[in-house]
PLY file of the C-alpha trace (Angstrom):
ply
format ascii 1.0
element vertex 484
property float x
property float y
property float z
element edge 483
property int vertex1
property int vertex2
end_header
30.89 5.99 -21.15
29.96 3.36 -22.81
29.67 0.88 -20.01
27.98 3.26 -18.07
25.56 3.38 -20.82
24.95 -0.34 -21.17
24.25 -0.38 -16.78
21.43 2.17 -17.84
20.17 0.23 -20.43
20.57 -3.26 -18.67
18.69 -1.58 -15.37
16.30 0.27 -16.70
15.15 -3.17 -18.91
14.87 -4.80 -14.94
12.40 -2.12 -14.16
8.52 -3.18 -13.89
7.43 -3.14 -17.40
9.79 -4.03 -19.28
12.03 -7.07 -19.48
13.36 -9.29 -16.65
13.66 -7.96 -13.10
16.62 -10.40 -12.35
18.69 -8.15 -14.72
19.42 -5.84 -11.59
21.56 -8.50 -9.64
24.51 -7.95 -12.63
22.82 -4.21 -13.79
25.56 -2.03 -12.26
28.88 -4.08 -12.94
28.98 -2.19 -15.62
28.62 0.94 -14.12
31.75 0.41 -11.61
33.74 -0.93 -14.53
33.07 2.58 -15.93
34.32 4.27 -12.78
37.75 2.75 -13.05
38.57 6.19 -14.09
38.62 7.90 -10.95
38.95 11.45 -11.90
35.34 11.17 -13.99
33.27 9.02 -11.92
31.45 11.70 -10.67
30.22 11.86 -14.07
29.85 8.53 -14.90
27.69 7.99 -12.13
25.31 11.11 -13.40
24.99 10.07 -16.52
23.96 6.43 -15.40
21.15 8.01 -13.46
20.45 10.17 -15.90
19.67 7.79 -18.84
18.02 5.14 -16.66
15.61 8.05 -15.59
15.15 9.05 -19.56
14.66 5.20 -20.32
12.76 4.11 -17.87
9.69 7.30 -17.84
9.67 7.28 -21.76
5.82 7.52 -20.57
5.91 10.68 -19.57
7.71 12.03 -22.93
4.00 11.70 -24.10
2.01 13.96 -21.53
4.76 16.63 -21.30
4.86 17.07 -25.28
0.67 16.39 -26.04
-1.28 15.60 -23.35
-0.61 18.70 -21.00
-0.11 21.16 -23.89
-3.57 19.58 -24.61
-5.48 20.00 -21.27
-3.93 22.65 -19.47
-1.20 24.98 -21.29
-0.39 26.76 -24.52
3.41 25.73 -24.14
4.71 23.83 -27.20
6.13 20.11 -27.56
9.76 21.10 -27.75
9.04 23.19 -24.64
7.15 20.01 -22.68
10.81 18.23 -23.84
12.79 20.20 -22.63
11.15 19.65 -19.65
11.71 16.19 -19.33
15.40 16.97 -19.98
15.43 18.98 -16.95
13.56 16.12 -15.04
16.04 13.66 -15.89
18.34 16.49 -14.71
17.27 16.79 -11.19
16.78 12.89 -10.66
20.46 12.57 -11.78
21.67 15.02 -9.34
22.00 12.80 -6.17
24.45 10.33 -7.98
27.07 13.24 -8.44
27.44 13.03 -4.20
27.41 8.92 -4.76
30.41 9.24 -8.15
32.48 11.91 -6.21
32.37 9.86 -2.64
33.24 6.78 -4.66
36.26 8.78 -6.92
37.95 9.91 -3.53
37.55 6.85 -1.51
37.59 3.25 -2.91
41.33 3.09 -3.27
41.90 4.49 -0.06
39.93 1.72 1.44
41.46 -1.29 2.71
39.79 -5.01 1.92
37.03 -5.93 -0.22
34.53 -6.26 2.29
34.82 -3.02 3.17
34.53 -1.50 -0.11
31.68 -3.28 -0.92
29.86 -1.79 2.18
31.10 1.38 1.60
29.55 1.33 -2.23
26.43 0.36 -1.33
26.04 2.10 1.46
26.99 5.26 -0.66
24.39 4.52 -3.42
22.02 3.50 -0.89
22.33 7.09 0.75
22.28 9.16 -2.62
19.03 7.37 -3.66
17.31 8.59 -0.67
18.33 11.72 -1.74
16.66 10.84 -4.76
13.15 11.06 -2.31
12.98 13.95 -0.27
11.91 17.43 -0.84
9.41 18.63 -3.01
10.95 17.17 -6.25
11.26 14.03 -4.66
10.77 10.93 -6.23
11.36 6.76 -5.79
10.25 6.29 -8.98
12.50 3.83 -10.75
14.40 2.44 -7.51
16.71 -0.41 -7.84
14.00 -2.21 -5.67
11.43 -1.66 -8.24
12.81 -4.22 -10.24
12.15 -7.41 -7.65
8.43 -6.31 -6.94
7.72 -10.10 -7.83
10.72 -11.41 -5.98
8.41 -12.12 -3.08
10.85 -14.06 -0.49
13.70 -11.35 -1.49
11.63 -7.99 -0.78
10.24 -9.08 2.62
13.21 -7.33 4.31
11.57 -4.47 3.90
9.29 -4.89 6.57
12.51 -4.27 8.39
14.72 -1.41 6.02
12.57 -0.48 3.71
13.08 -0.69 0.07
16.38 0.72 0.58
17.84 -2.07 2.18
16.85 -3.87 -0.97
18.60 -1.27 -2.71
22.03 -1.70 -0.34
21.75 -5.48 -1.19
21.34 -5.42 -4.77
23.94 -2.60 -5.04
26.40 -5.06 -2.53
25.80 -8.58 -5.22
26.69 -6.13 -7.92
30.20 -4.70 -6.39
31.33 -8.50 -5.23
30.97 -9.64 -8.53
32.29 -6.79 -9.99
35.18 -7.06 -7.65
35.73 -10.46 -8.06
35.52 -10.22 -11.86
33.64 -12.76 -11.78
32.76 -14.90 -15.23
29.15 -15.44 -16.89
28.67 -18.92 -15.22
29.67 -17.22 -11.57
27.26 -14.74 -12.04
24.70 -17.38 -13.29
25.32 -19.52 -10.62
25.08 -16.48 -7.78
21.59 -15.39 -9.25
20.50 -19.37 -9.25
21.15 -18.84 -5.58
19.47 -15.83 -4.91
16.17 -17.07 -6.38
16.64 -20.00 -4.51
16.19 -18.29 -1.60
13.72 -16.24 -2.82
11.34 -19.65 -3.13
12.33 -21.39 -0.10
11.10 -17.85 1.40
8.02 -17.41 -0.66
6.75 -20.61 0.00
6.56 -20.72 3.24
4.92 -17.34 3.79
1.58 -17.44 5.40
-1.28 -18.52 2.87
-3.68 -15.16 2.02
-6.78 -15.20 4.46
-8.71 -12.63 3.27
-12.47 -12.32 4.60
-14.09 -9.07 3.65
-15.30 -8.46 -0.02
-15.71 -4.76 -1.01
-16.47 -3.43 -4.65
-13.54 -1.50 -7.15
-14.62 1.08 -9.33
-12.60 0.89 -12.42
-14.43 3.99 -14.12
-11.75 3.68 -17.18
-13.00 7.59 -18.52
-10.40 8.76 -21.27
-8.91 12.42 -20.23
-11.03 14.07 -22.97
-14.05 12.37 -21.23
-13.05 13.33 -18.20
-12.50 16.84 -18.90
-15.22 17.37 -21.42
-18.54 15.59 -19.96
-20.85 17.04 -17.74
-20.56 15.48 -14.12
-24.61 15.03 -14.97
-23.25 12.44 -17.35
-20.52 10.75 -15.48
-23.06 10.24 -12.01
-25.19 8.23 -15.11
-22.60 6.03 -15.78
-21.54 5.49 -12.34
-25.09 4.22 -11.28
-25.76 2.41 -14.19
-21.78 0.49 -13.95
-22.74 -0.52 -9.90
-26.54 -1.26 -10.19
-25.90 -4.37 -10.41
-23.02 -4.69 -7.39
-23.80 -5.86 -4.08
-25.23 -3.98 -1.65
-23.38 -3.20 2.08
-19.97 -3.93 0.17
-17.55 -1.04 0.37
-17.60 0.51 -3.46
-14.43 2.12 -4.45
-14.08 4.61 -7.23
-11.05 6.49 -8.54
-9.19 9.84 -8.09
-10.88 12.93 -10.12
-14.07 11.13 -10.88
-14.98 14.69 -11.32
-12.02 15.98 -12.59
-12.61 19.65 -12.17
-15.94 20.60 -9.66
-16.54 20.34 -6.50
-19.64 18.51 -6.24
-20.23 18.56 -2.69
-24.07 20.51 -1.07
-25.25 19.69 -5.10
-28.07 17.45 -6.05
-24.73 15.01 -7.48
-24.33 15.02 -3.54
-27.26 14.25 -2.88
-27.78 11.26 -5.81
-24.12 9.81 -3.86
-25.64 9.92 -0.74
-28.67 8.23 -1.27
-26.35 5.46 -3.00
-24.17 5.33 0.04
-27.37 4.21 2.06
-27.20 1.08 0.23
-23.45 1.27 -0.78
-20.89 2.96 1.17
-18.50 4.82 -1.42
-14.96 5.92 -1.40
-14.19 8.31 -4.84
-11.82 11.59 -5.99
-12.52 14.99 -6.59
-11.35 18.32 -6.45
-13.01 20.57 -3.36
-12.98 24.17 -3.16
-12.80 25.33 0.49
-10.67 28.53 1.63
-8.10 26.68 -0.15
-7.93 23.67 -3.44
-7.47 20.58 -2.01
-7.25 17.44 -4.31
-8.94 15.19 -1.89
-11.26 11.76 -1.44
-14.15 11.66 -0.08
-16.08 9.03 1.79
-19.81 8.55 2.10
-21.91 5.98 4.01
-25.13 5.60 5.38
-26.72 8.67 3.51
-23.73 11.27 4.72
-20.56 12.35 4.35
-18.65 10.82 6.68
-15.22 13.08 5.87
-13.06 13.44 3.50
-8.87 12.93 3.22
-6.76 15.65 1.13
-3.73 14.90 -0.35
-0.49 15.42 1.15
1.76 14.62 -1.31
1.32 16.58 -4.31
2.63 16.26 -7.78
4.96 18.91 -8.69
4.61 21.43 -11.27
1.55 19.96 -12.00
-0.02 20.04 -9.03
1.71 22.66 -6.96
4.75 24.98 -7.73
8.32 23.42 -6.14
10.59 26.42 -4.56
8.66 29.14 -6.08
11.70 31.24 -6.11
13.43 28.62 -8.30
10.55 27.62 -10.59
8.72 30.30 -10.92
9.02 30.15 -14.93
7.32 26.61 -14.98
3.92 27.76 -13.92
3.01 26.74 -17.54
2.95 23.03 -16.54
-0.44 23.73 -14.28
-3.06 21.56 -13.95
-6.17 21.87 -13.22
-5.26 24.63 -10.36
-2.45 24.67 -7.48
-3.67 22.78 -4.97
-2.82 23.18 -1.22
-1.60 20.09 0.70
-3.84 18.15 3.30
-2.15 18.38 6.80
-3.02 15.44 8.09
-2.74 11.43 7.91
-6.93 10.45 8.49
-8.03 7.23 8.68
-11.66 6.77 8.64
-13.96 3.62 9.75
-17.52 2.69 8.62
-19.95 0.11 9.99
-18.37 -3.24 8.85
-15.16 -2.64 7.53
-11.96 -2.61 9.01
-10.50 1.21 10.18
-8.72 2.33 6.63
-6.55 4.98 5.54
-6.46 6.59 1.55
-3.67 7.44 -0.64
-4.04 9.54 -3.60
-2.48 8.49 -6.64
1.37 10.01 -6.34
1.52 9.49 -2.87
1.70 5.26 -3.30
5.13 6.56 -4.51
6.12 7.22 -0.95
6.68 5.01 2.19
6.16 8.04 4.33
2.41 8.35 3.82
1.21 4.44 3.95
3.56 4.47 7.38
1.20 7.19 8.76
-1.54 6.49 7.90
-0.80 2.60 9.46
0.32 4.17 12.72
-2.59 6.28 13.09
-4.73 2.94 12.40
-5.55 2.08 9.30
-5.61 -1.60 9.14
-6.03 -1.77 5.45
-4.99 0.66 2.99
-6.28 2.21 -0.51
-4.59 3.60 -2.96
-7.14 5.84 -5.87
-5.34 6.80 -8.58
-6.14 8.54 -11.77
-3.62 6.59 -14.48
-5.69 7.82 -17.96
-2.47 10.23 -18.56
-0.68 6.78 -19.81
-1.17 5.28 -23.08
2.09 2.66 -22.17
1.42 -0.30 -19.66
4.76 0.22 -18.21
3.79 3.35 -16.55
0.97 1.51 -14.99
2.93 -1.31 -13.82
5.55 0.75 -12.28
2.45 2.70 -10.42
1.13 -0.71 -9.44
4.15 -1.80 -8.56
4.92 0.81 -5.00
1.33 -0.65 -3.49
3.47 -4.35 -3.27
6.14 -2.92 -1.28
4.09 -0.42 0.87
1.67 -3.88 2.25
5.48 -5.14 3.07
6.34 -2.12 5.06
3.32 -2.08 6.74
2.08 -5.80 6.80
-1.53 -4.34 5.32
-3.79 -5.56 2.78
-3.48 -2.68 -0.23
-5.80 -1.97 -2.77
-5.54 0.05 -5.97
-8.44 1.47 -7.96
-7.75 3.35 -10.89
-9.62 5.14 -13.98
-8.04 3.35 -16.55
-4.72 2.13 -14.97
-4.29 -0.90 -12.80
-6.93 -1.55 -10.47
-6.35 -4.64 -8.07
-5.29 -6.18 -4.34
-1.82 -7.26 -2.42
-1.67 -9.11 0.09
-0.17 -8.04 3.77
3.26 -10.04 2.47
2.89 -7.96 -1.03
1.35 -10.99 -3.60
-0.91 -9.23 -6.04
-4.40 -11.42 -5.42
-6.11 -10.33 -8.00
-6.39 -7.92 -11.06
-9.03 -6.51 -13.03
-8.70 -6.05 -16.84
-6.59 -3.36 -17.95
-8.34 -0.16 -19.83
-12.17 -1.91 -19.30
-15.38 -0.43 -17.61
-15.62 -2.87 -15.01
-16.39 -3.71 -11.55
-14.80 -6.57 -9.54
-15.14 -8.11 -6.04
-11.66 -7.84 -4.28
-10.55 -9.32 -0.88
-9.18 -7.99 1.99
-8.26 -8.47 5.70
-8.04 -6.15 8.67
-3.92 -6.20 9.99
-2.69 -4.65 12.87
0.93 -5.55 12.87
3.94 -3.43 13.89
6.67 -3.39 11.34
10.04 -2.32 12.48
10.02 -0.35 9.01
6.79 1.07 10.55
8.02 1.95 13.83
11.04 3.35 12.52
10.40 4.70 8.97
14.11 5.48 7.18
15.97 4.44 10.03
18.52 2.63 6.75
19.34 5.61 5.23
21.08 7.13 8.96
22.65 3.79 8.68
23.86 3.98 5.31
25.61 7.39 6.22
27.30 6.14 9.10
28.78 3.24 7.06
29.57 5.75 4.03
31.72 8.19 6.45
32.71 5.90 9.19
34.50 2.87 6.70
36.99 5.13 4.64
38.34 5.97 8.29
37.90 2.95 10.10
39.37 0.90 7.08
41.72 3.47 5.27
44.60 2.18 3.39
47.12 3.31 5.65
50.22 1.26 3.79
49.47 3.92 0.70
49.55 6.89 3.22
46.41 8.18 1.92
43.78 10.19 3.52
0 1
1 2
2 3
3 4
4 5
5 6
6 7
7 8
8 9
9 10
10 11
11 12
12 13
13 14
14 15
15 16
16 17
17 18
18 19
19 20
20 21
21 22
22 23
23 24
24 25
25 26
26 27
27 28
28 29
29 30
30 31
31 32
32 33
33 34
34 35
35 36
36 37
37 38
38 39
39 40
40 41
41 42
42 43
43 44
44 45
45 46
46 47
47 48
48 49
49 50
50 51
51 52
52 53
53 54
54 55
55 56
56 57
57 58
58 59
59 60
60 61
61 62
62 63
63 64
64 65
65 66
66 67
67 68
68 69
69 70
70 71
71 72
72 73
73 74
74 75
75 76
76 77
77 78
78 79
79 80
80 81
81 82
82 83
83 84
84 85
85 86
86 87
87 88
88 89
89 90
90 91
91 92
92 93
93 94
94 95
95 96
96 97
97 98
98 99
99 100
100 101
101 102
102 103
103 104
104 105
105 106
106 107
107 108
108 109
109 110
110 111
111 112
112 113
113 114
114 115
115 116
116 117
117 118
118 119
119 120
120 121
121 122
122 123
123 124
124 125
125 126
126 127
127 128
128 129
129 130
130 131
131 132
132 133
133 134
134 135
135 136
136 137
137 138
138 139
139 140
140 141
141 142
142 143
143 144
144 145
145 146
146 147
147 148
148 149
149 150
150 151
151 152
152 153
153 154
154 155
155 156
156 157
157 158
158 159
159 160
160 161
161 162
162 163
163 164
164 165
165 166
166 167
167 168
168 169
169 170
170 171
171 172
172 173
173 174
174 175
175 176
176 177
177 178
178 179
179 180
180 181
181 182
182 183
183 184
184 185
185 186
186 187
187 188
188 189
189 190
190 191
191 192
192 193
193 194
194 195
195 196
196 197
197 198
198 199
199 200
200 201
201 202
202 203
203 204
204 205
205 206
206 207
207 208
208 209
209 210
210 211
211 212
212 213
213 214
214 215
215 216
216 217
217 218
218 219
219 220
220 221
221 222
222 223
223 224
224 225
225 226
226 227
227 228
228 229
229 230
230 231
231 232
232 233
233 234
234 235
235 236
236 237
237 238
238 239
239 240
240 241
241 242
242 243
243 244
244 245
245 246
246 247
247 248
248 249
249 250
250 251
251 252
252 253
253 254
254 255
255 256
256 257
257 258
258 259
259 260
260 261
261 262
262 263
263 264
264 265
265 266
266 267
267 268
268 269
269 270
270 271
271 272
272 273
273 274
274 275
275 276
276 277
277 278
278 279
279 280
280 281
281 282
282 283
283 284
284 285
285 286
286 287
287 288
288 289
289 290
290 291
291 292
292 293
293 294
294 295
295 296
296 297
297 298
298 299
299 300
300 301
301 302
302 303
303 304
304 305
305 306
306 307
307 308
308 309
309 310
310 311
311 312
312 313
313 314
314 315
315 316
316 317
317 318
318 319
319 320
320 321
321 322
322 323
323 324
324 325
325 326
326 327
327 328
328 329
329 330
330 331
331 332
332 333
333 334
334 335
335 336
336 337
337 338
338 339
339 340
340 341
341 342
342 343
343 344
344 345
345 346
346 347
347 348
348 349
349 350
350 351
351 352
352 353
353 354
354 355
355 356
356 357
357 358
358 359
359 360
360 361
361 362
362 363
363 364
364 365
365 366
366 367
367 368
368 369
369 370
370 371
371 372
372 373
373 374
374 375
375 376
376 377
377 378
378 379
379 380
380 381
381 382
382 383
383 384
384 385
385 386
386 387
387 388
388 389
389 390
390 391
391 392
392 393
393 394
394 395
395 396
396 397
397 398
398 399
399 400
400 401
401 402
402 403
403 404
404 405
405 406
406 407
407 408
408 409
409 410
410 411
411 412
412 413
413 414
414 415
415 416
416 417
417 418
418 419
419 420
420 421
421 422
422 423
423 424
424 425
425 426
426 427
427 428
428 429
429 430
430 431
431 432
432 433
433 434
434 435
435 436
436 437
437 438
438 439
439 440
440 441
441 442
442 443
443 444
444 445
445 446
446 447
447 448
448 449
449 450
450 451
451 452
452 453
453 454
454 455
455 456
456 457
457 458
458 459
459 460
460 461
461 462
462 463
463 464
464 465
465 466
466 467
467 468
468 469
469 470
470 471
471 472
472 473
473 474
474 475
475 476
476 477
477 478
478 479
479 480
480 481
481 482
482 483
């Protein structure tokens, strides 16, 4: 059990916003050591993922114990903490499968390489399962640790992040099964980063040539949810008063936190501004059904809106309502209805673009579908004002690095109090605005129309993983020991 705990701590320290991503190349060795007790391997795999989630997402605790109770609910801090423990439980459940497969099959497989491929496949498929369904979440995926290692993670354009997870587990298991000493681990990591350097230094240079304006509003949540919309509009007008005309201006999610300002004097102001400065911004829209929306204004008109497809569980919608009816107290502004269209936009002078809202950048299928529908650049608008810890901001921002590589697109994120910046089509961070400042900044983008293998076929690597996990125990079973 101690080894599983050590593995969780080391893996957490490799995540964005913590210590160093390179730790992930050896952090799982201790997990495999703990799973030498085959009968309890399912329990240790579960414990590993549970503690990894608990440590890595520590920044969620004040949201559930302080922020949400203050703004939206009447539940206590104790209740909020219980919800956090439940969140960790949900994230860890798929790894019961990994631990069970490992404990039953690993000694029944002949050969170190087949064993390593089996373990990597079973782990990767469990990771895939964690990201699907109404409670799906792709945060703290092992690949996240490498968001700065641009050379290595280029394989995401082929396999998505699951291929990176597979590689990380494969290296860890080989080091474990060979009982590698510290010097061997150091040499292995050195070769990995040599390869990373070679690839990253030979990538084409950035050639962005289309300027846009990111508008980082930096409103505390208290201000967002208590200020009148007229005051917020006044502040926006002042903030962009001296920004260049004819540049696309991108504002965060939920600029107006609770009000649908369409067909109002405030919208007329937006339309007038858009005659000189095209604008993207977010606010809820209430038609027949409430939506969390991003709206585009240009040439004095509302061009259209994108409705958030992947909603945040419990806060924006109630997942699996029959099972979680009692958790309605977590509800935010409203329970939204998910959008159903991967809509892209084209306005004069700018490449066709797609918009993602907040949590959606965690899910590659959103950016993939937008790119397949014609988006040549991707924008993420978000409100990260809930988070007081920079760890949360970096974990969120790191996701656009992978979305950029998967689709070979420039990706811009514009946040309220979080990280606003641009990543090029190879995942290289080009510019970041000062954190927790009300400011504007010019970011450069370039339209791309590349079709990557991942963009075409999505998470095909998950299918390969389950096939390997099923076939290897059959093809490489250890007949000499009369097992299976």
